[in-house]
C-alpha positions as protocol buffer text, in pm:
chain_id: "A"
residue {
  index: 1
  type: UNK
  ca { x: 2 y: -2 z: 2 }
}
residue {
  index: 2
  type: UNK
  ca { x: 117 y: 356 z: -92 }
}
residue {
  index: 3
  type: UNK
  ca { x: 203 y: 588 z: 181 }
}
residue {
  index: 4
  type: UNK
  ca { x: -148 y: 750 z: 262 }
}
residue {
  index: 5
  type: UNK
  ca { x: -56 y: 962 z: 557 }
}
residue {
  index: 6
  type: UNK
  ca { x: -193 y: 1325 z: 527 }
}
residue {
  index: 7
  type: UNK
  ca { x: 110 y: 1578 z: 527 }
}
residue {
  index: 8
  type: UNK
  ca { x: 186 y: 1922 z: 594 }
}
residue {
  index: 9
  type: UNK
  ca { x: 334 y: 2156 z: 311 }
}
residue {
  index: 10
  type: UNK
  ca { x: 687 y: 2107 z: 442 }
}
residue {
  index: 11
  type: UNK
  ca { x: 642 y: 1702 z: 415 }
}
residue {
  index: 12
  type: UNK
  ca { x: 557 y: 1611 z: 791 }
}
residue {
  index: 13
  type: UNK
  ca { x: 280 y: 1390 z: 872 }
}
residue {
  index: 14
  type: UNK
  ca { x: -28 y: 1554 z: 1036 }
}
residue {
  index: 15
  type: UNK
  ca { x: -151 y: 1414 z: 1375 }
}
residue {
  index: 16
  type: UNK
  ca { x: -513 y: 1439 z: 1487 }
}
residue {
  index: 17
  type: UNK
  ca { x: -464 y: 1411 z: 1855 }
}
residue {
  index: 18
  type: UNK
  ca { x: -204 y: 1116 z: 1881 }
}
residue {
  index: 19
  type: UNK
  ca { x: -301 y: 931 z: 1563 }
}
residue {
  index: 20
  type: UNK
  ca { x: -165 y: 963 z: 1221 }
}
residue {
  index: 21
  type: UNK
  ca { x: -426 y: 1107 z: 974 }
}
residue {
  index: 22
  type: UNK
  ca { x: -481 y: 912 z: 663 }
}
residue {
  index: 23
  type: UNK
  ca { x: -566 y: 1096 z: 356 }
}
residue {
  index: 24
  type: UNK
  ca { x: -859 y: 916 z: 221 }
}
residue {
  index: 25
  type: UNK
  ca { x: -930 y: 1161 z: -92 }
}
residue {
  index: 26
  type: UNK
  ca { x: -911 y: 1038 z: -422 }
}
residue {
  index: 27
  type: UNK
  ca { x: -575 y: 1229 z: -486 }
}
residue {
  index: 28
  type: UNK
  ca { x: -384 y: 954 z: -312 }
}
residue {
  index: 29
  type: UNK
  ca { x: -202 y: 746 z: -597 }
}
residue {
  index: 30
  type: UNK
  ca { x: -337 y: 369 z: -623 }
}
residue {
  index: 31
  type: UNK
  ca { x: -118 y: 96 z: -518 }
}
residue {
  index: 32
  type: UNK
  ca { x: -26 y: -194 z: -750 }
}
residue {
  index: 33
  type: UNK
  ca { x: -352 y: -360 z: -713 }
}
residue {
  index: 34
  type: UNK
  ca { x: -541 y: -28 z: -795 }
}
residue {
  index: 35
  type: UNK
  ca { x: -675 y: 51 z: -503 }
}
residue {
  index: 36
  type: UNK
  ca { x: -646 y: 384 z: -312 }
}
residue {
  index: 37
  type: UNK
  ca { x: -680 y: 399 z: 79 }
}
residue {
  index: 38
  type: UNK
  ca { x: -1059 y: 465 z: 68 }
}
residue {
  index: 39
  type: UNK
  ca { x: -1132 y: 126 z: -98 }
}
residue {
  index: 40
  type: UNK
  ca { x: -834 y: -58 z: 49 }
}
residue {
  index: 41
  type: UNK
  ca { x: -929 y: 8 z: 401 }
}
residue {
  index: 42
  type: UNK
  ca { x: -1270 y: -131 z: 358 }
}
residue {
  index: 43
  type: UNK
  ca { x: -1128 y: -433 z: 141 }
}
residue {
  index: 44
  type: UNK
  ca { x: -870 y: -491 z: 425 }
}
residue {
  index: 45
  type: UNK
  ca { x: -1137 y: -505 z: 691 }
}
residue {
  index: 46
  type: UNK
  ca { x: -1373 y: -735 z: 504 }
}
residue {
  index: 47
  type: UNK
  ca { x: -1091 y: -964 z: 425 }
}
residue {
  index: 48
  type: UNK
  ca { x: -939 y: -968 z: 792 }
}
residue {
  index: 49
  type: UNK
  ca { x: -1256 y: -948 z: 1010 }
}
residue {
  index: 50
  type: UNK
  ca { x: -1594 y: -879 z: 862 }
}
residue {
  index: 51
  type: UNK
  ca { x: -1638 y: -1195 z: 652 }
}
residue {
  index: 52
  type: UNK
  ca { x: -1563 y: -1430 z: 929 }
}
residue {
  index: 53
  type: UNK
  ca { x: -1839 y: -1308 z: 1144 }
}
residue {
  index: 54
  type: UNK
  ca { x: -2169 y: -1452 z: 1001 }
}
residue {
  index: 55
  type: UNK
  ca { x: -2393 y: -1263 z: 1256 }
}
residue {
  index: 56
  type: UNK
  ca { x: -2247 y: -923 z: 1163 }
}
residue {
  index: 57
  type: UNK
  ca { x: -2543 y: -657 z: 1111 }
}
residue {
  index: 58
  type: UNK
  ca { x: -2294 y: -404 z: 973 }
}
residue {
  index: 59
  type: UNK
  ca { x: -2023 y: -161 z: 1026 }
}
residue {
  index: 60
  type: UNK
  ca { x: -1933 y: 162 z: 1227 }
}
residue {
  index: 61
  type: UNK
  ca { x: -1686 y: 431 z: 1053 }
}
residue {
  index: 62
  type: UNK
  ca { x: -1570 y: 691 z: 1299 }
}
residue {
  index: 63
  type: UNK
  ca { x: -1527 y: 1067 z: 1187 }
}
residue {
  index: 64
  type: UNK
  ca { x: -1761 y: 1040 z: 915 }
}
residue {
  index: 65
  type: UNK
  ca { x: -1757 y: 1434 z: 911 }
}
residue {
  index: 66
  type: UNK
  ca { x: -1884 y: 1672 z: 640 }
}
residue {
  index: 67
  type: UNK
  ca { x: -1523 y: 1841 z: 637 }
}
residue {
  index: 68
  type: UNK
  ca { x: -1169 y: 1744 z: 770 }
}
residue {
  index: 69
  type: UNK
  ca { x: -1084 y: 1788 z: 1115 }
}
residue {
  index: 70
  type: UNK
  ca { x: -722 y: 1921 z: 1039 }
}
residue {
  index: 71
  type: UNK
  ca { x: -548 y: 2125 z: 796 }
}
residue {
  index: 72
  type: UNK
  ca { x: -313 y: 1974 z: 556 }
}
residue {
  index: 73
  type: UNK
  ca { x: -196 y: 1887 z: 216 }
}
residue {
  index: 74
  type: UNK
  ca { x: -497 y: 1693 z: 66 }
}
residue {
  index: 75
  type: UNK
  ca { x: -471 y: 1732 z: -283 }
}
residue {
  index: 76
  type: UNK
  ca { x: -65 y: 1652 z: -239 }
}
residue {
  index: 77
  type: UNK
  ca { x: 56 y: 1964 z: -434 }
}
residue {
  index: 78
  type: UNK
  ca { x: 307 y: 2073 z: -162 }
}
residue {
  index: 79
  type: UNK
  ca { x: 68 y: 2329 z: 6 }
}
residue {
  index: 80
  type: UNK
  ca { x: -144 y: 2298 z: 296 }
}
residue {
  index: 81
  type: UNK
  ca { x: -537 y: 2319 z: 239 }
}
residue {
  index: 82
  type: UNK
  ca { x: -775 y: 2471 z: 484 }
}
residue {
  index: 83
  type: UNK
  ca { x: -1017 y: 2227 z: 673 }
}
residue {
  index: 84
  type: UNK
  ca { x: -1277 y: 2512 z: 625 }
}
residue {
  index: 85
  type: UNK
  ca { x: -1244 y: 2557 z: 234 }
}
residue {
  index: 86
  type: UNK
  ca { x: -1553 y: 2422 z: 74 }
}
residue {
  index: 87
  type: UNK
  ca { x: -1362 y: 2264 z: -227 }
}
residue {
  index: 88
  type: UNK
  ca { x: -1131 y: 2069 z: 70 }
}
residue {
  index: 89
  type: UNK
  ca { x: -1483 y: 1969 z: 212 }
}
residue {
  index: 90
  type: UNK
  ca { x: -1604 y: 1807 z: -119 }
}
residue {
  index: 91
  type: UNK
  ca { x: -1282 y: 1626 z: -151 }
}
residue {
  index: 92
  type: UNK
  ca { x: -1319 y: 1495 z: 187 }
}
residue {
  index: 93
  type: UNK
  ca { x: -1683 y: 1392 z: 149 }
}
residue {
  index: 94
  type: UNK
  ca { x: -1608 y: 1239 z: -189 }
}
residue {
  index: 95
  type: UNK
  ca { x: -1333 y: 1017 z: -28 }
}
residue {
  index: 96
  type: UNK
  ca { x: -1580 y: 906 z: 240 }
}
residue {
  index: 97
  type: UNK
  ca { x: -1856 y: 818 z: 22 }
}
residue {
  index: 98
  type: UNK
  ca { x: -1613 y: 603 z: -172 }
}
residue {
  index: 99
  type: UNK
  ca { x: -1524 y: 420 z: 153 }
}
residue {
  index: 100
  type: UNK
  ca { x: -1880 y: 362 z: 244 }
}
residue {
  index: 101
  type: UNK
  ca { x: -1967 y: 241 z: -119 }
}
residue {
  index: 102
  type: UNK
  ca { x: -1702 y: 8 z: -115 }
}
residue {
  index: 103
  type: UNK
  ca { x: -1797 y: -132 z: 214 }
}
residue {
  index: 104
  type: UNK
  ca { x: -2178 y: -189 z: 50 }
}
residue {
  index: 105
  type: UNK
  ca { x: -2022 y: -355 z: -234 }
}
residue {
  index: 106
  type: UNK
  ca { x: -1834 y: -606 z: -17 }
}
residue {
  index: 107
  type: UNK
  ca { x: -2108 y: -633 z: 255 }
}
residue {
  index: 108
  type: UNK
  ca { x: -2435 y: -624 z: 34 }
}
residue {
  index: 109
  type: UNK
  ca { x: -2764 y: -566 z: 248 }
}
residue {
  index: 110
  type: UNK
  ca { x: -2540 y: -499 z: 589 }
}
residue {
  index: 111
  type: UNK
  ca { x: -2595 y: -172 z: 771 }
}
residue {
  index: 112
  type: UNK
  ca { x: -2338 y: 106 z: 712 }
}
residue {
  index: 113
  type: UNK
  ca { x: -2331 y: 345 z: 1008 }
}
residue {
  index: 114
  type: UNK
  ca { x: -2081 y: 612 z: 1129 }
}
residue {
  index: 115
  type: UNK
  ca { x: -2000 y: 890 z: 1372 }
}
residue {
  index: 116
  type: UNK
  ca { x: -2219 y: 1176 z: 1202 }
}
residue {
  index: 117
  type: UNK
  ca { x: -2291 y: 1432 z: 1458 }
}
residue {
  index: 118
  type: UNK
  ca { x: -2109 y: 1695 z: 1309 }
}
residue {
  index: 119
  type: UNK
  ca { x: -2320 y: 1665 z: 989 }
}
residue {
  index: 120
  type: UNK
  ca { x: -2598 y: 1856 z: 1204 }
}
residue {
  index: 121
  type: UNK
  ca { x: -2369 y: 2157 z: 1242 }
}
residue {
  index: 122
  type: UNK
  ca { x: -2580 y: 2476 z: 1094 }
}
residue {
  index: 123
  type: UNK
  ca { x: -2302 y: 2544 z: 873 }
}
residue {
  index: 124
  type: UNK
  ca { x: -2265 y: 2166 z: 771 }
}
residue {
  index: 125
  type: UNK
  ca { x: -2243 y: 2133 z: 363 }
}
residue {
  index: 126
  type: UNK
  ca { x: -2381 y: 1773 z: 347 }
}
residue {
  index: 127
  type: UNK
  ca { x: -2355 y: 1769 z: -44 }
}
residue {
  index: 128
  type: UNK
  ca { x: -2333 y: 1403 z: -121 }
}
residue {
  index: 129
  type: UNK
  ca { x: -2403 y: 1270 z: 212 }
}
residue {
  index: 130
  type: UNK
  ca { x: -2759 y: 1210 z: 161 }
}
residue {
  index: 131
  type: UNK
  ca { x: -2871 y: 831 z: 234 }
}
residue {
  index: 132
  type: UNK
  ca { x: -2513 y: 724 z: 259 }
}
residue {
  index: 133
  type: UNK
  ca { x: -2558 y: 578 z: 612 }
}
residue {
  index: 134
  type: UNK
  ca { x: -2824 y: 366 z: 760 }
}
residue {
  index: 135
  type: UNK
  ca { x: -2743 y: 509 z: 1096 }
}
residue {
  index: 136
  type: UNK
  ca { x: -2502 y: 678 z: 1309 }
}
residue {
  index: 137
  type: UNK
  ca { x: -2428 y: 829 z: 1662 }
}
residue {
  index: 138
  type: UNK
  ca { x: -2465 y: 1190 z: 1807 }
}
residue {
  index: 139
  type: UNK
  ca { x: -2189 y: 1171 z: 2007 }
}
residue {
  index: 140
  type: UNK
  ca { x: -2188 y: 1348 z: 2346 }
}
residue {
  index: 141
  type: UNK
  ca { x: -2459 y: 1595 z: 2260 }
}
residue {
  index: 142
  type: UNK
  ca { x: -2487 y: 1702 z: 2598 }
}
residue {
  index: 143
  type: UNK
  ca { x: -2237 y: 1679 z: 2888 }
}
residue {
  index: 144
  type: UNK
  ca { x: -1926 y: 1834 z: 2733 }
}
residue {
  index: 145
  type: UNK
  ca { x: -1765 y: 2166 z: 2691 }
}
residue {
  index: 146
  type: UNK
  ca { x: -1816 y: 2124 z: 2320 }
}
residue {
  index: 147
  type: UNK
  ca { x: -2150 y: 1960 z: 2334 }
}
residue {
  index: 148
  type: UNK
  ca { x: -2432 y: 2076 z: 2093 }
}
residue {
  index: 149
  type: UNK
  ca { x: -2657 y: 2163 z: 2375 }
}
residue {
  index: 150
  type: UNK
  ca { x: -2407 y: 2432 z: 2500 }
}
residue {
  index: 151
  type: UNK
  ca { x: -2540 y: 2637 z: 2187 }
}
residue {
  index: 152
  type: UNK
  ca { x: -2897 y: 2594 z: 2323 }
}
residue {
  index: 153
  type: UNK
  ca { x: -3135 y: 2316 z: 2322 }
}
residue {
  index: 154
  type: UNK
  ca { x: -3322 y: 2453 z: 2006 }
}
residue {
  index: 155
  type: UNK
  ca { x: -2994 y: 2417 z: 1810 }
}
residue {
  index: 156
  type: UNK
  ca { x: -2893 y: 2080 z: 1963 }
}
residue {
  index: 157
  type: UNK
  ca { x: -3252 y: 1961 z: 1840 }
}
residue {
  index: 158
  type: UNK
  ca { x: -3209 y: 2137 z: 1497 }
}
residue {
  index: 159
  type: UNK
  ca { x: -2867 y: 1929 z: 1462 }
}
residue {
  index: 160
  type: UNK
  ca { x: -3040 y: 1613 z: 1579 }
}
residue {
  index: 161
  type: UNK
  ca { x: -3307 y: 1656 z: 1320 }
}
residue {
  index: 162
  type: UNK
  ca { x: -3069 y: 1757 z: 1032 }
}
residue {
  index: 163
  type: UNK
  ca { x: -2861 y: 1428 z: 1080 }
}
residue {
  index: 164
  type: UNK
  ca { x: -3178 y: 1210 z: 1122 }
}
residue {
  index: 165
  type: UNK
  ca { x: -3310 y: 1362 z: 758 }
}
residue {
  index: 166
  type: UNK
  ca { x: -2967 y: 1244 z: 604 }
}
residue {
  index: 167
  type: UNK
  ca { x: -3003 y: 885 z: 688 }
}
residue {
  index: 168
  type: UNK
  ca { x: -3113 y: 607 z: 479 }
}
residue {
  index: 169
  type: UNK
  ca { x: -3397 y: 369 z: 616 }
}
residue {
  index: 170
  type: UNK
  ca { x: -3401 y: 217 z: 888 }
}
residue {
  index: 171
  type: UNK
  ca { x: -3244 y: 536 z: 1039 }
}
residue {
  index: 172
  type: UNK
  ca { x: -3043 y: 388 z: 1317 }
}
residue {
  index: 173
  type: UNK
  ca { x: -2951 y: 698 z: 1510 }
}
residue {
  index: 174
  type: UNK
  ca { x: -2817 y: 715 z: 1853 }
}
residue {
  index: 175
  type: UNK
  ca { x: -2850 y: 1005 z: 2071 }
}
residue {
  index: 176
  type: UNK
  ca { x: -2558 y: 1000 z: 2326 }
}
residue {
  index: 177
  type: UNK
  ca { x: -2517 y: 1213 z: 2640 }
}
residue {
  index: 178
  type: UNK
  ca { x: -2233 y: 1205 z: 2894 }
}
residue {
  index: 179
  type: UNK
  ca { x: -2323 y: 1296 z: 3269 }
}
residue {
  index: 180
  type: UNK
  ca { x: -2330 y: 1181 z: 3620 }
}
residue {
  index: 181
  type: UNK
  ca { x: -2545 y: 860 z: 3683 }
}
residue {
  index: 182
  type: UNK
  ca { x: -2677 y: 1001 z: 4000 }
}
residue {
  index: 183
  type: UNK
  ca { x: -2784 y: 1338 z: 3842 }
}
residue {
  index: 184
  type: UNK
  ca { x: -3148 y: 1230 z: 3760 }
}
residue {
  index: 185
  type: UNK
  ca { x: -3270 y: 1552 z: 3637 }
}
residue {
  index: 186
  type: UNK
  ca { x: -3009 y: 1596 z: 3377 }
}
residue {
  index: 187
  type: UNK
  ca { x: -3057 y: 1238 z: 3284 }
}
residue {
  index: 188
  type: UNK
  ca { x: -3436 y: 1288 z: 3230 }
}
residue {
  index: 189
  type: UNK
  ca { x: -3362 y: 1614 z: 3016 }
}
residue {
  index: 190
  type: UNK
  ca { x: -3126 y: 1424 z: 2784 }
}
residue {
  index: 191
  type: UNK
  ca { x: -3358 y: 1127 z: 2764 }
}
residue {
  index: 192
  type: UNK
  ca { x: -3673 y: 1321 z: 2717 }
}
residue {
  index: 193
  type: UNK
  ca { x: -3501 y: 1522 z: 2436 }
}
residue {
  index: 194
  type: UNK
  ca { x: -3396 y: 1228 z: 2260 }
}
residue {
  index: 195
  type: UNK
  ca { x: -3753 y: 1120 z: 2266 }
}
residue {
  index: 196
  type: UNK
  ca { x: -3860 y: 1434 z: 2070 }
}
residue {
  index: 197
  type: UNK
  ca { x: -3740 y: 1253 z: 1770 }
}
residue {
  index: 198
  type: UNK
  ca { x: -3672 y: 877 z: 1648 }
}
residue {
  index: 199
  type: UNK
  ca { x: -3343 y: 801 z: 1770 }
}
residue {
  index: 200
  type: UNK
  ca { x: -3214 y: 572 z: 2036 }
}
residue {
  index: 201
  type: UNK
  ca { x: -3055 y: 698 z: 2362 }
}
residue {
  index: 202
  type: UNK
  ca { x: -2727 y: 607 z: 2488 }
}
residue {
  index: 203
  type: UNK
  ca { x: -2601 y: 758 z: 2847 }
}
residue {
  index: 204
  type: UNK
  ca { x: -2221 y: 742 z: 2898 }
}
residue {
  index: 205
  type: UNK
  ca { x: -2102 y: 773 z: 3268 }
}
residue {
  index: 206
  type: UNK
  ca { x: -1898 y: 1078 z: 3288 }
}
residue {
  index: 207
  type: UNK
  ca { x: -1759 y: 1013 z: 3655 }
}
residue {
  index: 208
  type: UNK
  ca { x: -1459 y: 811 z: 3573 }
}
residue {
  index: 209
  type: UNK
  ca { x: -1168 y: 858 z: 3360 }
}
residue {
  index: 210
  type: UNK
  ca { x: -1082 y: 1138 z: 3110 }
}
residue {
  index: 211
  type: UNK
  ca { x: -1358 y: 1017 z: 2861 }
}
residue {
  index: 212
  type: UNK
  ca { x: -1622 y: 817 z: 3072 }
}
residue {
  index: 213
  type: UNK
  ca { x: -1645 y: 510 z: 3274 }
}
residue {
  index: 214
  type: UNK
  ca { x: -1727 y: 197 z: 3049 }
}
residue {
  index: 215
  type: UNK
  ca { x: -2034 y: -13 z: 3152 }
}
residue {
  index: 216
  type: UNK
  ca { x: -2421 y: 22 z: 3144 }
}
residue {
  index: 217
  type: UNK
  ca { x: -2590 y: 296 z: 3373 }
}
residue {
  index: 218
  type: UNK
  ca { x: -2952 y: 186 z: 3428 }
}
residue {
  index: 219
  type: UNK
  ca { x: -3226 y: 426 z: 3509 }
}
residue {
  index: 220
  type: UNK
  ca { x: -3593 y: 374 z: 3626 }
}
residue {
  index: 221
  type: UNK
  ca { x: -3742 y: 530 z: 3327 }
}
residue {
  index: 222
  type: UNK
  ca { x: -3596 y: 260 z: 3099 }
}
residue {
  index: 223
  type: UNK
  ca { x: -3812 y: -15 z: 3216 }
}
residue {
  index: 224
  type: UNK
  ca { x: -4043 y: 179 z: 3485 }
}
residue {
  index: 225
  type: UNK
  ca { x: -3810 y: 81 z: 3761 }
}
residue {
  index: 226
  type: UNK
  ca { x: -3834 y: -308 z: 3667 }
}
residue {
  index: 227
  type: UNK
  ca { x: -4216 y: -322 z: 3640 }
}
residue {
  index: 228
  type: UNK
  ca { x: -4208 y: -320 z: 3228 }
}
residue {
  index: 229
  type: UNK
  ca { x: -3981 y: -380 z: 2962 }
}
residue {
  index: 230
  type: UNK
  ca { x: -3786 y: -138 z: 2788 }
}
residue {
  index: 231
  type: UNK
  ca { x: -4045 y: -95 z: 2482 }
}
residue {
  index: 232
  type: UNK
  ca { x: -4312 y: 8 z: 2771 }
}
residue {
  index: 233
  type: UNK
  ca { x: -4373 y: 356 z: 2599 }
}
residue {
  index: 234
  type: UNK
  ca { x: -4486 y: 196 z: 2274 }
}
residue {
  index: 235
  type: UNK
  ca { x: -4496 y: 372 z: 1907 }
}
residue {
  index: 236
  type: UNK
  ca { x: -4512 y: 746 z: 1888 }
}
residue {
  index: 237
  type: UNK
  ca { x: -4841 y: 894 z: 1844 }
}
residue {
  index: 238
  type: UNK
  ca { x: -4710 y: 1236 z: 1767 }
}
residue {
  index: 239
  type: UNK
  ca { x: -4479 y: 1354 z: 1493 }
}
residue {
  index: 240
  type: UNK
  ca { x: -4160 y: 1497 z: 1625 }
}
residue {
  index: 241
  type: UNK
  ca { x: -4221 y: 1835 z: 1763 }
}
residue {
  index: 242
  type: UNK
  ca { x: -4064 y: 2133 z: 1632 }
}
residue {
  index: 243
  type: UNK
  ca { x: -4218 y: 2392 z: 1820 }
}
residue {
  index: 244
  type: UNK
  ca { x: -4324 y: 2406 z: 2169 }
}
residue {
  index: 245
  type: UNK
  ca { x: -4673 y: 2268 z: 2328 }
}
residue {
  index: 246
  type: UNK
  ca { x: -4723 y: 2512 z: 2607 }
}
residue {
  index: 247
  type: UNK
  ca { x: -4525 y: 2771 z: 2797 }
}
residue {
  index: 248
  type: UNK
  ca { x: -4201 y: 2667 z: 2605 }
}
residue {
  index: 249
  type: UNK
  ca { x: -4229 y: 2302 z: 2727 }
}
residue {
  index: 250
  type: UNK
  ca { x: -4222 y: 2059 z: 2453 }
}
residue {
  index: 251
  type: UNK
  ca { x: -4425 y: 1720 z: 2449 }
}
residue {
  index: 252
  type: UNK
  ca { x: -4461 y: 1390 z: 2254 }
}
residue {
  index: 253
  type: UNK
  ca { x: -4738 y: 1135 z: 2321 }
}
residue {
  index: 254
  type: UNK
  ca { x: -4665 y: 766 z: 2284 }
}
residue {
  index: 255
  type: UNK
  ca { x: -4924 y: 482 z: 2288 }
}
residue {
  index: 256
  type: UNK
  ca { x: -4851 y: 421 z: 2657 }
}
residue {
  index: 257
  type: UNK
  ca { x: -4719 y: 734 z: 2779 }
}
residue {
  index: 258
  type: UNK
  ca { x: -4580 y: 1100 z: 2730 }
}
residue {
  index: 259
  type: UNK
  ca { x: -4257 y: 1247 z: 2755 }
}
residue {
  index: 260
  type: UNK
  ca { x: -4212 y: 1620 z: 2850 }
}
residue {
  index: 261
  type: UNK
  ca { x: -3897 y: 1848 z: 2825 }
}
residue {
  index: 262
  type: UNK
  ca { x: -3823 y: 2206 z: 2960 }
}
residue {
  index: 263
  type: UNK
  ca { x: -3549 y: 2322 z: 2764 }
}
residue {
  index: 264
  type: UNK
  ca { x: -3241 y: 2503 z: 2893 }
}
residue {
  index: 265
  type: UNK
  ca { x: -3309 y: 2875 z: 2966 }
}
residue {
  index: 266
  type: UNK
  ca { x: -3677 y: 2839 z: 2959 }
}
residue {
  index: 267
  type: UNK
  ca { x: -3701 y: 2873 z: 3353 }
}
residue {
  index: 268
  type: UNK
  ca { x: -3911 y: 2680 z: 3597 }
}
residue {
  index: 269
  type: UNK
  ca { x: -4244 y: 2589 z: 3422 }
}
residue {
  index: 270
  type: UNK
  ca { x: -4576 y: 2434 z: 3559 }
}
residue {
  index: 271
  type: UNK
  ca { x: -4804 y: 2299 z: 3279 }
}
residue {
  index: 272
  type: UNK
  ca { x: -5139 y: 2140 z: 3302 }
}
residue {
  index: 273
  type: UNK
  ca { x: -5208 y: 1834 z: 3073 }
}
residue {
  index: 274
  type: UNK
  ca { x: -5526 y: 1622 z: 3014 }
}
residue {
  index: 275
  type: UNK
  ca { x: -5644 y: 1352 z: 3225 }
}
residue {
  index: 276
  type: UNK
  ca { x: -5529 y: 997 z: 3168 }
}
residue {
  index: 277
  type: UNK
  ca { x: -5181 y: 1023 z: 3286 }
}
residue {
  index: 278
  type: UNK
  ca { x: -4976 y: 957 z: 3607 }
}
residue {
  index: 279
  type: UNK
  ca { x: -4636 y: 937 z: 3723 }
}
residue {
  index: 280
  type: UNK
  ca { x: -4478 y: 597 z: 3836 }
}
residue {
  index: 281
  type: UNK
  ca { x: -4317 y: 509 z: 4157 }
}
residue {
  index: 282
  type: UNK
  ca { x: -3945 y: 423 z: 4096 }
}
residue {
  index: 283
  type: UNK
  ca { x: -3642 y: 351 z: 4300 }
}
residue {
  index: 284
  type: UNK
  ca { x: -3410 y: 646 z: 4233 }
}
residue {
  index: 285
  type: UNK
  ca { x: -3555 y: 1027 z: 4204 }
}
residue {
  index: 286
  type: UNK
  ca { x: -3872 y: 967 z: 4404 }
}
residue {
  index: 287
  type: UNK
  ca { x: -3960 y: 1320 z: 4428 }
}
residue {
  index: 288
  type: UNK
  ca { x: -4055 y: 1317 z: 4035 }
}
residue {
  index: 289
  type: UNK
  ca { x: -4180 y: 982 z: 4040 }
}
residue {
  index: 290
  type: UNK
  ca { x: -4513 y: 969 z: 4238 }
}
residue {
  index: 291
  type: UNK
  ca { x: -4781 y: 727 z: 4155 }
}
residue {
  index: 292
  type: UNK
  ca { x: -5087 y: 971 z: 4178 }
}
residue {
  index: 293
  type: UNK
  ca { x: -5264 y: 1106 z: 3869 }
}
residue {
  index: 294
  type: UNK
  ca { x: -5074 y: 1397 z: 3701 }
}
residue {
  index: 295
  type: UNK
  ca { x: -5245 y: 1683 z: 3566 }
}
residue {
  index: 296
  type: UNK
  ca { x: -5028 y: 1962 z: 3683 }
}
residue {
  index: 297
  type: UNK
  ca { x: -4656 y: 1906 z: 3616 }
}
residue {
  index: 298
  type: UNK
  ca { x: -4369 y: 2140 z: 3732 }
}
residue {
  index: 299
  type: UNK
  ca { x: -4043 y: 2107 z: 3566 }
}
residue {
  index: 300
  type: UNK
  ca { x: -3723 y: 2297 z: 3645 }
}
residue {
  index: 301
  type: UNK
  ca { x: -3525 y: 2461 z: 3401 }
}
residue {
  index: 302
  type: UNK
  ca { x: -3327 y: 2182 z: 3204 }
}
residue {
  index: 303
  type: UNK
  ca { x: -3559 y: 1903 z: 3296 }
}
residue {
  index: 304
  type: UNK
  ca { x: -3769 y: 1659 z: 3157 }
}
residue {
  index: 305
  type: UNK
  ca { x: -4043 y: 1366 z: 3275 }
}
residue {
  index: 306
  type: UNK
  ca { x: -4201 y: 1061 z: 3154 }
}
residue {
  index: 307
  type: UNK
  ca { x: -4533 y: 978 z: 3223 }
}
residue {
  index: 308
  type: UNK
  ca { x: -4753 y: 639 z: 3200 }
}
residue {
  index: 309
  type: UNK
  ca { x: -5092 y: 639 z: 3047 }
}
residue {
  index: 310
  type: UNK
  ca { x: -5377 y: 512 z: 3260 }
}
């Protein structure tokens, strides 16, 4: 395989963090077998791993971004190219598309997913990316200094919907947040936010290590404190809301329940809902999980709640 490391104008290799950055554009020369990095890498993983796993449903590609994360000599002409240049962005996307298409060629019928959270950025140019992935992850949209939610709840949700619209069926998107597993209020806020559209939800334990502590953190809302399965909400009755339901609070109803979320910056809100819903008695945040019928719901700023339909 020919050298594929991205280089600076002077010829030194470019690091993204502590890792070498490969140049997966079509400017990289082909090897003796007529392959560039963007096709060779997909073939390598198929030949070394994927073809031996019969039950493999698909693949995940990290950094499936709409533009490069670093500057470098992407077209190999001896000068450095800006990651923010629109032409460079298209070179990058073309290379990612070629890579994804090679995976589909080697693994027909399998799911192709990736880390696609940056494609939701307001300025993101996703030309060519439409329906390239079957799913992806919105990595730590809540919980980091660089999280989408820091720009405002609406901006986060706009980014969420923008990525969802890019995906091909079955649109297996994961909404990921990082947090303290005993901060039930922030968890409810993140979970209820994810339920305002059709992504799956994932919580990363942010209390251990530089990134997060591995392992599954379980919350009462997942299975109504062990009294139901994880599908207890049922199918959505309402379409994903794009405007507040009442007093700045968003809601989405499901066959067996309801999710309410009070966005960051909206202040404390008390809203009245129609009869037929109740809180459930859990084991964790009992102050927000009472069994009485719920008609008046008070939510703190940056909070959410799930209710059970009678």
